[in-house]
PDB file of N, CA, C and O in Angstrom:
ATOM      1  N   UNK A   1     -38.858  22.476 -25.587  1.00  0.00           N
ATOM      2  CA  UNK A   1     -38.465  22.194 -26.946  1.00  0.00           C
ATOM      3  C   UNK A   1     -36.975  22.503 -27.083  1.00  0.00           C
ATOM      4  O   UNK A   1     -36.498  23.542 -26.627  1.00  0.00           O
ATOM      5  N   UNK A   2     -36.266  21.605 -27.703  1.00  0.00           N
ATOM      6  CA  UNK A   2     -34.840  21.757 -27.927  1.00  0.00           C
ATOM      7  C   UNK A   2     -34.610  22.109 -29.391  1.00  0.00           C
ATOM      8  O   UNK A   2     -35.077  21.409 -30.290  1.00  0.00           O
ATOM      9  N   UNK A   3     -33.894  23.190 -29.617  1.00  0.00           N
ATOM     10  CA  UNK A   3     -33.575  23.620 -30.978  1.00  0.00           C
ATOM     11  C   UNK A   3     -32.182  23.086 -31.302  1.00  0.00           C
ATOM     12  O   UNK A   3     -31.226  23.316 -30.561  1.00  0.00           O
ATOM     13  N   UNK A   4     -32.084  22.361 -32.436  1.00  0.00           N
ATOM     14  CA  UNK A   4     -30.826  21.745 -32.845  1.00  0.00           C
ATOM     15  C   UNK A   4     -30.569  22.175 -34.296  1.00  0.00           C
ATOM     16  O   UNK A   4     -30.858  21.426 -35.228  1.00  0.00           O
ATOM     17  N   UNK A   5     -30.027  23.384 -34.479  1.00  0.00           N
ATOM     18  CA  UNK A   5     -29.971  23.994 -35.810  1.00  0.00           C
ATOM     19  C   UNK A   5     -29.155  23.251 -36.856  1.00  0.00           C
ATOM     20  O   UNK A   5     -29.462  23.349 -38.045  1.00  0.00           O
ATOM     21  N   UNK A   6     -28.124  22.510 -36.455  1.00  0.00           N
ATOM     22  CA  UNK A   6     -27.286  21.842 -37.445  1.00  0.00           C
ATOM     23  C   UNK A   6     -27.658  20.371 -37.654  1.00  0.00           C
ATOM     24  O   UNK A   6     -26.910  19.631 -38.294  1.00  0.00           O
ATOM     25  N   UNK A   7     -28.794  19.949 -37.127  1.00  0.00           N
ATOM     26  CA  UNK A   7     -29.237  18.574 -37.302  1.00  0.00           C
ATOM     27  C   UNK A   7     -29.880  18.410 -38.680  1.00  0.00           C
ATOM     28  O   UNK A   7     -30.897  19.036 -38.981  1.00  0.00           O
ATOM     29  N   UNK A   8     -29.274  17.561 -39.512  1.00  0.00           N
ATOM     30  CA  UNK A   8     -29.865  17.307 -40.825  1.00  0.00           C
ATOM     31  C   UNK A   8     -30.250  15.846 -41.000  1.00  0.00           C
ATOM     32  O   UNK A   8     -31.154  15.529 -41.773  1.00  0.00           O
ATOM     33  N   UNK A   9     -29.567  14.952 -40.285  1.00  0.00           N
ATOM     34  CA  UNK A   9     -29.924  13.539 -40.402  1.00  0.00           C
ATOM     35  C   UNK A   9     -29.568  12.791 -39.130  1.00  0.00           C
ATOM     36  O   UNK A   9     -29.424  11.568 -39.154  1.00  0.00           O
ATOM     37  N   UNK A  10     -29.427  13.488 -38.044  1.00  0.00           N
ATOM     38  CA  UNK A  10     -28.946  12.864 -36.816  1.00  0.00           C
ATOM     39  C   UNK A  10     -30.005  12.518 -35.802  1.00  0.00           C
ATOM     40  O   UNK A  10     -29.727  12.527 -34.603  1.00  0.00           O
ATOM     41  N   UNK A  11     -31.218  12.212 -36.243  1.00  0.00           N
ATOM     42  CA  UNK A  11     -32.281  11.903 -35.286  1.00  0.00           C
ATOM     43  C   UNK A  11     -31.870  10.764 -34.363  1.00  0.00           C
ATOM     44  O   UNK A  11     -32.092  10.838 -33.155  1.00  0.00           O
ATOM     45  N   UNK A  12     -31.284   9.729 -34.909  1.00  0.00           N
ATOM     46  CA  UNK A  12     -30.856   8.594 -34.090  1.00  0.00           C
ATOM     47  C   UNK A  12     -29.790   8.976 -33.088  1.00  0.00           C
ATOM     48  O   UNK A  12     -29.817   8.516 -31.947  1.00  0.00           O
ATOM     49  N   UNK A  13     -28.852   9.812 -33.499  1.00  0.00           N
ATOM     50  CA  UNK A  13     -27.779  10.247 -32.605  1.00  0.00           C
ATOM     51  C   UNK A  13     -28.335  11.102 -31.471  1.00  0.00           C
ATOM     52  O   UNK A  13     -27.898  10.990 -30.326  1.00  0.00           O
ATOM     53  N   UNK A  14     -29.298  11.954 -31.798  1.00  0.00           N
ATOM     54  CA  UNK A  14     -29.917  12.795 -30.768  1.00  0.00           C
ATOM     55  C   UNK A  14     -30.701  11.925 -29.793  1.00  0.00           C
ATOM     56  O   UNK A  14     -30.594  12.109 -28.580  1.00  0.00           O
ATOM     57  N   UNK A  15     -31.479  10.991 -30.301  1.00  0.00           N
ATOM     58  CA  UNK A  15     -32.242  10.095 -29.427  1.00  0.00           C
ATOM     59  C   UNK A  15     -31.301   9.290 -28.530  1.00  0.00           C
ATOM     60  O   UNK A  15     -31.575   9.119 -27.342  1.00  0.00           O
ATOM     61  N   UNK A  16     -30.213   8.804 -29.079  1.00  0.00           N
ATOM     62  CA  UNK A  16     -29.236   8.037 -28.298  1.00  0.00           C
ATOM     63  C   UNK A  16     -28.634   8.907 -27.196  1.00  0.00           C
ATOM     64  O   UNK A  16     -28.459   8.443 -26.070  1.00  0.00           O
ATOM     65  N   UNK A  17     -28.320  10.155 -27.509  1.00  0.00           N
ATOM     66  CA  UNK A  17     -27.760  11.071 -26.515  1.00  0.00           C
ATOM     67  C   UNK A  17     -28.755  11.312 -25.382  1.00  0.00           C
ATOM     68  O   UNK A  17     -28.383  11.313 -24.208  1.00  0.00           O
ATOM     69  N   UNK A  18     -30.013  11.513 -25.741  1.00  0.00           N
ATOM     70  CA  UNK A  18     -31.058  11.736 -24.732  1.00  0.00           C
ATOM     71  C   UNK A  18     -31.203  10.500 -23.844  1.00  0.00           C
ATOM     72  O   UNK A  18     -31.271  10.615 -22.620  1.00  0.00           O
ATOM     73  N   UNK A  19     -31.249   9.335 -24.455  1.00  0.00           N
ATOM     74  CA  UNK A  19     -31.422   8.086 -23.705  1.00  0.00           C
ATOM     75  C   UNK A  19     -30.216   7.783 -22.814  1.00  0.00           C
ATOM     76  O   UNK A  19     -30.344   7.064 -21.824  1.00  0.00           O
ATOM     77  N   UNK A  20     -29.044   8.329 -23.160  1.00  0.00           N
ATOM     78  CA  UNK A  20     -27.881   8.128 -22.302  1.00  0.00           C
ATOM     79  C   UNK A  20     -28.030   8.889 -20.986  1.00  0.00           C
ATOM     80  O   UNK A  20     -27.438   8.513 -19.974  1.00  0.00           O
ATOM     81  N   UNK A  21     -28.813   9.945 -21.006  1.00  0.00           N
ATOM     82  CA  UNK A  21     -29.070  10.738 -19.803  1.00  0.00           C
ATOM     83  C   UNK A  21     -30.245  10.146 -19.030  1.00  0.00           C
ATOM     84  O   UNK A  21     -30.179  10.009 -17.808  1.00  0.00           O
ATOM     85  N   UNK A  22     -31.315   9.794 -19.736  1.00  0.00           N
ATOM     86  CA  UNK A  22     -32.510   9.221 -19.112  1.00  0.00           C
ATOM     87  C   UNK A  22     -33.079   8.145 -20.034  1.00  0.00           C
ATOM     88  O   UNK A  22     -33.759   8.459 -21.012  1.00  0.00           O
ATOM     89  N   UNK A  23     -32.806   6.887 -19.729  1.00  0.00           N
ATOM     90  CA  UNK A  23     -33.284   5.800 -20.588  1.00  0.00           C
ATOM     91  C   UNK A  23     -34.805   5.743 -20.731  1.00  0.00           C
ATOM     92  O   UNK A  23     -35.314   5.145 -21.679  1.00  0.00           O
ATOM     93  N   UNK A  24     -35.529   6.357 -19.804  1.00  0.00           N
ATOM     94  CA  UNK A  24     -36.990   6.340 -19.844  1.00  0.00           C
ATOM     95  C   UNK A  24     -37.592   7.584 -20.489  1.00  0.00           C
ATOM     96  O   UNK A  24     -38.814   7.719 -20.541  1.00  0.00           O
ATOM     97  N   UNK A  25     -36.766   8.478 -20.972  1.00  0.00           N
ATOM     98  CA  UNK A  25     -37.269   9.712 -21.589  1.00  0.00           C
ATOM     99  C   UNK A  25     -38.047   9.391 -22.856  1.00  0.00           C
ATOM    100  O   UNK A  25     -37.710   8.465 -23.593  1.00  0.00           O
ATOM    101  N   UNK A  26     -39.089  10.167 -23.093  1.00  0.00           N
ATOM    102  CA  UNK A  26     -39.839  10.074 -24.342  1.00  0.00           C
ATOM    103  C   UNK A  26     -39.300  11.173 -25.250  1.00  0.00           C
ATOM    104  O   UNK A  26     -39.282  12.346 -24.877  1.00  0.00           O
ATOM    105  N   UNK A  27     -38.859  10.783 -26.451  1.00  0.00           N
ATOM    106  CA  UNK A  27     -38.187  11.705 -27.359  1.00  0.00           C
ATOM    107  C   UNK A  27     -38.925  11.730 -28.691  1.00  0.00           C
ATOM    108  O   UNK A  27     -39.265  10.683 -29.242  1.00  0.00           O
ATOM    109  N   UNK A  28     -39.170  12.941 -29.208  1.00  0.00           N
ATOM    110  CA  UNK A  28     -39.731  13.107 -30.552  1.00  0.00           C
ATOM    111  C   UNK A  28     -38.849  14.105 -31.286  1.00  0.00           C
ATOM    112  O   UNK A  28     -38.767  15.274 -30.909  1.00  0.00           O
ATOM    113  N   UNK A  29     -38.187  13.629 -32.343  1.00  0.00           N
ATOM    114  CA  UNK A  29     -37.292  14.477 -33.122  1.00  0.00           C
ATOM    115  C   UNK A  29     -37.984  14.873 -34.415  1.00  0.00           C
ATOM    116  O   UNK A  29     -38.565  14.032 -35.102  1.00  0.00           O
ATOM    117  N   UNK A  30     -37.918  16.165 -34.745  1.00  0.00           N
ATOM    118  CA  UNK A  30     -38.482  16.685 -35.997  1.00  0.00           C
ATOM    119  C   UNK A  30     -37.325  17.235 -36.826  1.00  0.00           C
ATOM    120  O   UNK A  30     -36.848  18.345 -36.590  1.00  0.00           O
ATOM    121  N   UNK A  31     -36.882  16.442 -37.801  1.00  0.00           N
ATOM    122  CA  UNK A  31     -35.743  16.866 -38.621  1.00  0.00           C
ATOM    123  C   UNK A  31     -36.044  18.120 -39.420  1.00  0.00           C
ATOM    124  O   UNK A  31     -35.174  18.978 -39.569  1.00  0.00           O
ATOM    125  N   UNK A  32     -37.263  18.247 -39.940  1.00  0.00           N
ATOM    126  CA  UNK A  32     -37.616  19.425 -40.739  1.00  0.00           C
ATOM    127  C   UNK A  32     -37.556  20.707 -39.918  1.00  0.00           C
ATOM    128  O   UNK A  32     -37.060  21.730 -40.390  1.00  0.00           O
ATOM    129  N   UNK A  33     -38.057  20.649 -38.695  1.00  0.00           N
ATOM    130  CA  UNK A  33     -38.061  21.827 -37.822  1.00  0.00           C
ATOM    131  C   UNK A  33     -36.756  21.978 -37.043  1.00  0.00           C
ATOM    132  O   UNK A  33     -36.515  23.002 -36.403  1.00  0.00           O
ATOM    133  N   UNK A  34     -35.908  20.929 -37.109  1.00  0.00           N
ATOM    134  CA  UNK A  34     -34.643  20.911 -36.372  1.00  0.00           C
ATOM    135  C   UNK A  34     -34.863  21.093 -34.873  1.00  0.00           C
ATOM    136  O   UNK A  34     -34.196  21.892 -34.215  1.00  0.00           O
ATOM    137  N   UNK A  35     -35.830  20.318 -34.354  1.00  0.00           N
ATOM    138  CA  UNK A  35     -36.165  20.375 -32.942  1.00  0.00           C
ATOM    139  C   UNK A  35     -36.315  18.969 -32.370  1.00  0.00           C
ATOM    140  O   UNK A  35     -36.467  17.987 -33.097  1.00  0.00           O
ATOM    141  N   UNK A  36     -36.268  18.910 -31.059  1.00  0.00           N
ATOM    142  CA  UNK A  36     -36.561  17.677 -30.342  1.00  0.00           C
ATOM    143  C   UNK A  36     -37.420  18.029 -29.143  1.00  0.00           C
ATOM    144  O   UNK A  36     -37.180  19.021 -28.455  1.00  0.00           O
ATOM    145  N   UNK A  37     -38.407  17.215 -28.908  1.00  0.00           N
ATOM    146  CA  UNK A  37     -39.251  17.346 -27.733  1.00  0.00           C
ATOM    147  C   UNK A  37     -38.901  16.191 -26.810  1.00  0.00           C
ATOM    148  O   UNK A  37     -38.884  15.035 -27.232  1.00  0.00           O
ATOM    149  N   UNK A  38     -38.625  16.503 -25.557  1.00  0.00           N
ATOM    150  CA  UNK A  38     -38.192  15.476 -24.603  1.00  0.00           C
ATOM    151  C   UNK A  38     -39.072  15.558 -23.368  1.00  0.00           C
ATOM    152  O   UNK A  38     -39.182  16.610 -22.737  1.00  0.00           O
ATOM    153  N   UNK A  39     -39.697  14.439 -23.029  1.00  0.00           N
ATOM    154  CA  UNK A  39     -40.509  14.344 -21.822  1.00  0.00           C
ATOM    155  C   UNK A  39     -39.724  13.557 -20.787  1.00  0.00           C
ATOM    156  O   UNK A  39     -39.572  12.339 -20.893  1.00  0.00           O
ATOM    157  N   UNK A  40     -39.223  14.278 -19.777  1.00  0.00           N
ATOM    158  CA  UNK A  40     -38.391  13.660 -18.755  1.00  0.00           C
ATOM    159  C   UNK A  40     -38.282  14.608 -17.559  1.00  0.00           C
ATOM    160  O   UNK A  40     -38.360  15.826 -17.721  1.00  0.00           O
ATOM    161  N   UNK A  41     -38.103  14.050 -16.360  1.00  0.00           N
ATOM    162  CA  UNK A  41     -37.894  14.913 -15.190  1.00  0.00           C
ATOM    163  C   UNK A  41     -36.462  15.445 -15.078  1.00  0.00           C
ATOM    164  O   UNK A  41     -36.178  16.261 -14.201  1.00  0.00           O
ATOM    165  N   UNK A  42     -35.572  15.001 -15.942  1.00  0.00           N
ATOM    166  CA  UNK A  42     -34.163  15.419 -15.907  1.00  0.00           C
ATOM    167  C   UNK A  42     -34.057  16.864 -16.407  1.00  0.00           C
ATOM    168  O   UNK A  42     -34.841  17.294 -17.253  1.00  0.00           O
ATOM    169  N   UNK A  43     -33.091  17.597 -15.882  1.00  0.00           N
ATOM    170  CA  UNK A  43     -32.933  19.009 -16.248  1.00  0.00           C
ATOM    171  C   UNK A  43     -32.583  19.185 -17.732  1.00  0.00           C
ATOM    172  O   UNK A  43     -31.918  18.342 -18.335  1.00  0.00           O
ATOM    173  N   UNK A  44     -33.038  20.280 -18.288  1.00  0.00           N
ATOM    174  CA  UNK A  44     -32.771  20.567 -19.696  1.00  0.00           C
ATOM    175  C   UNK A  44     -31.278  20.741 -19.953  1.00  0.00           C
ATOM    176  O   UNK A  44     -30.799  20.409 -21.036  1.00  0.00           O
ATOM    177  N   UNK A  45     -30.543  21.253 -18.983  1.00  0.00           N
ATOM    178  CA  UNK A  45     -29.095  21.434 -19.146  1.00  0.00           C
ATOM    179  C   UNK A  45     -28.388  20.106 -19.404  1.00  0.00           C
ATOM    180  O   UNK A  45     -27.440  20.049 -20.187  1.00  0.00           O
ATOM    181  N   UNK A  46     -28.845  19.045 -18.752  1.00  0.00           N
ATOM    182  CA  UNK A  46     -28.233  17.727 -18.944  1.00  0.00           C
ATOM    183  C   UNK A  46     -28.442  17.243 -20.374  1.00  0.00           C
ATOM    184  O   UNK A  46     -27.537  16.660 -20.972  1.00  0.00           O
ATOM    185  N   UNK A  47     -29.629  17.482 -20.923  1.00  0.00           N
ATOM    186  CA  UNK A  47     -29.902  17.062 -22.292  1.00  0.00           C
ATOM    187  C   UNK A  47     -29.131  17.909 -23.302  1.00  0.00           C
ATOM    188  O   UNK A  47     -28.610  17.382 -24.285  1.00  0.00           O
ATOM    189  N   UNK A  48     -29.057  19.211 -23.066  1.00  0.00           N
ATOM    190  CA  UNK A  48     -28.292  20.082 -23.960  1.00  0.00           C
ATOM    191  C   UNK A  48     -26.839  19.616 -23.996  1.00  0.00           C
ATOM    192  O   UNK A  48     -26.245  19.530 -25.070  1.00  0.00           O
ATOM    193  N   UNK A  49     -26.266  19.318 -22.844  1.00  0.00           N
ATOM    194  CA  UNK A  49     -24.875  18.852 -22.788  1.00  0.00           C
ATOM    195  C   UNK A  49     -24.699  17.542 -23.550  1.00  0.00           C
ATOM    196  O   UNK A  49     -23.733  17.384 -24.297  1.00  0.00           O
ATOM    197  N   UNK A  50     -25.619  16.609 -23.366  1.00  0.00           N
ATOM    198  CA  UNK A  50     -25.516  15.308 -24.036  1.00  0.00           C
ATOM    199  C   UNK A  50     -25.634  15.454 -25.547  1.00  0.00           C
ATOM    200  O   UNK A  50     -24.903  14.802 -26.292  1.00  0.00           O
ATOM    201  N   UNK A  51     -26.545  16.301 -26.002  1.00  0.00           N
ATOM    202  CA  UNK A  51     -26.730  16.522 -27.441  1.00  0.00           C
ATOM    203  C   UNK A  51     -25.479  17.184 -28.023  1.00  0.00           C
ATOM    204  O   UNK A  51     -25.038  16.833 -29.117  1.00  0.00           O
ATOM    205  N   UNK A  52     -24.916  18.135 -27.293  1.00  0.00           N
ATOM    206  CA  UNK A  52     -23.700  18.792 -27.756  1.00  0.00           C
ATOM    207  C   UNK A  52     -22.521  17.818 -27.780  1.00  0.00           C
ATOM    208  O   UNK A  52     -21.681  17.892 -28.677  1.00  0.00           O
ATOM    209  N   UNK A  53     -22.447  16.913 -26.811  1.00  0.00           N
ATOM    210  CA  UNK A  53     -21.391  15.899 -26.814  1.00  0.00           C
ATOM    211  C   UNK A  53     -21.536  14.956 -28.007  1.00  0.00           C
ATOM    212  O   UNK A  53     -20.558  14.359 -28.456  1.00  0.00           O
ATOM    213  N   UNK A  54     -22.770  14.823 -28.520  1.00  0.00           N
ATOM    214  CA  UNK A  54     -23.002  13.990 -29.704  1.00  0.00           C
ATOM    215  C   UNK A  54     -22.634  14.728 -30.988  1.00  0.00           C
ATOM    216  O   UNK A  54     -22.699  14.151 -32.073  1.00  0.00           O
ATOM    217  N   UNK A  55     -22.246  16.006 -30.874  1.00  0.00           N
ATOM    218  CA  UNK A  55     -21.763  16.748 -32.031  1.00  0.00           C
ATOM    219  C   UNK A  55     -22.714  17.766 -32.622  1.00  0.00           C
ATOM    220  O   UNK A  55     -22.495  18.253 -33.731  1.00  0.00           O
ATOM    221  N   UNK A  56     -23.768  18.093 -31.892  1.00  0.00           N
ATOM    222  CA  UNK A  56     -24.761  19.055 -32.399  1.00  0.00           C
ATOM    223  C   UNK A  56     -24.889  20.236 -31.454  1.00  0.00           C
ATOM    224  O   UNK A  56     -24.824  20.076 -30.235  1.00  0.00           O
ATOM    225  N   UNK A  57     -25.073  21.422 -32.019  1.00  0.00           N
ATOM    226  CA  UNK A  57     -25.405  22.569 -31.190  1.00  0.00           C
ATOM    227  C   UNK A  57     -26.832  22.356 -30.698  1.00  0.00           C
ATOM    228  O   UNK A  57     -27.668  21.824 -31.428  1.00  0.00           O
ATOM    229  N   UNK A  58     -27.112  22.768 -29.472  1.00  0.00           N
ATOM    230  CA  UNK A  58     -28.461  22.604 -28.942  1.00  0.00           C
ATOM    231  C   UNK A  58     -28.768  23.717 -27.960  1.00  0.00           C
ATOM    232  O   UNK A  58     -27.888  24.216 -27.259  1.00  0.00           O
ATOM    233  N   UNK A  59     -30.030  24.093 -27.927  1.00  0.00           N
ATOM    234  CA  UNK A  59     -30.489  25.051 -26.929  1.00  0.00           C
ATOM    235  C   UNK A  59     -31.904  24.659 -26.530  1.00  0.00           C
ATOM    236  O   UNK A  59     -32.626  24.027 -27.301  1.00  0.00           O
ATOM    237  N   UNK A  60     -32.288  25.038 -25.331  1.00  0.00           N
ATOM    238  CA  UNK A  60     -33.608  24.716 -24.809  1.00  0.00           C
ATOM    239  C   UNK A  60     -34.459  25.967 -24.790  1.00  0.00           C
ATOM    240  O   UNK A  60     -34.025  27.019 -24.320  1.00  0.00           O
ATOM    241  N   UNK A  61     -35.661  25.851 -25.299  1.00  0.00           N
ATOM    242  CA  UNK A  61     -36.613  26.955 -25.240  1.00  0.00           C
ATOM    243  C   UNK A  61     -37.896  26.404 -24.652  1.00  0.00           C
ATOM    244  O   UNK A  61     -38.528  25.512 -25.219  1.00  0.00           O
ATOM    245  N   UNK A  62     -38.263  26.944 -23.519  1.00  0.00           N
ATOM    246  CA  UNK A  62     -39.462  26.472 -22.847  1.00  0.00           C
ATOM    247  C   UNK A  62     -40.688  26.743 -23.704  1.00  0.00           C
ATOM    248  O   UNK A  62     -40.872  27.839 -24.233  1.00  0.00           O
ATOM    249  N   UNK A  63     -41.517  25.722 -23.826  1.00  0.00           N
ATOM    250  CA  UNK A  63     -42.787  25.901 -24.549  1.00  0.00           C
ATOM    251  C   UNK A  63     -43.607  26.909 -23.769  1.00  0.00           C
ATOM    252  O   UNK A  63     -43.639  26.883 -22.539  1.00  0.00           O
ATOM    253  N   UNK A  64     -44.246  27.765 -24.469  1.00  0.00           N
ATOM    254  CA  UNK A  64     -44.935  28.860 -23.803  1.00  0.00           C
ATOM    255  C   UNK A  64     -46.397  28.912 -24.164  1.00  0.00           C
ATOM    256  O   UNK A  64     -46.822  28.775 -25.311  1.00  0.00           O
ATOM    257  N   UNK A  65     -47.076  29.104 -23.176  1.00  0.00           N
ATOM    258  CA  UNK A  65     -48.388  29.725 -23.242  1.00  0.00           C
ATOM    259  C   UNK A  65     -49.474  28.938 -23.964  1.00  0.00           C
ATOM    260  O   UNK A  65     -49.250  28.310 -24.999  1.00  0.00           O
ATOM    261  N   UNK A  66     -50.587  28.998 -23.404  1.00  0.00           N
ATOM    262  CA  UNK A  66     -51.790  28.477 -24.043  1.00  0.00           C
ATOM    263  C   UNK A  66     -52.507  29.641 -24.696  1.00  0.00           C
ATOM    264  O   UNK A  66     -51.919  30.705 -24.893  1.00  0.00           O
ATOM    265  N   UNK A  67     -53.753  29.451 -25.029  1.00  0.00           N
ATOM    266  CA  UNK A  67     -54.520  30.546 -25.636  1.00  0.00           C
ATOM    267  C   UNK A  67     -54.611  31.748 -24.710  1.00  0.00           C
ATOM    268  O   UNK A  67     -54.759  31.598 -23.498  1.00  0.00           O
ATOM    269  N   UNK A  68     -54.524  32.904 -25.269  1.00  0.00           N
ATOM    270  CA  UNK A  68     -54.631  34.133 -24.498  1.00  0.00           C
ATOM    271  C   UNK A  68     -56.076  34.575 -24.504  1.00  0.00           C
ATOM    272  O   UNK A  68     -56.717  34.634 -25.553  1.00  0.00           O
ATOM    273  N   UNK A  69     -56.589  34.888 -23.317  1.00  0.00           N
ATOM    274  CA  UNK A  69     -58.005  35.288 -23.197  1.00  0.00           C
ATOM    275  C   UNK A  69     -58.183  36.732 -23.584  1.00  0.00           C
ATOM    276  O   UNK A  69     -59.301  37.247 -23.547  1.00  0.00           O
TER     277      UNK A  69
END
């Protein structure tokens, strides 16, 4: 999950930045949560850099954990 704290209306810009790195990536942007989910084999660092080049702060936080037994 990518956290993009200053994203208020840039879903298209974020998607475009992601697609510039991997045209086949599956992208889901949640403006309310200020996050993006990206399904791609490309490294998270590449996506963070591309999103930042598009003008947004970005950080990657690995999704964690299933149910705890």
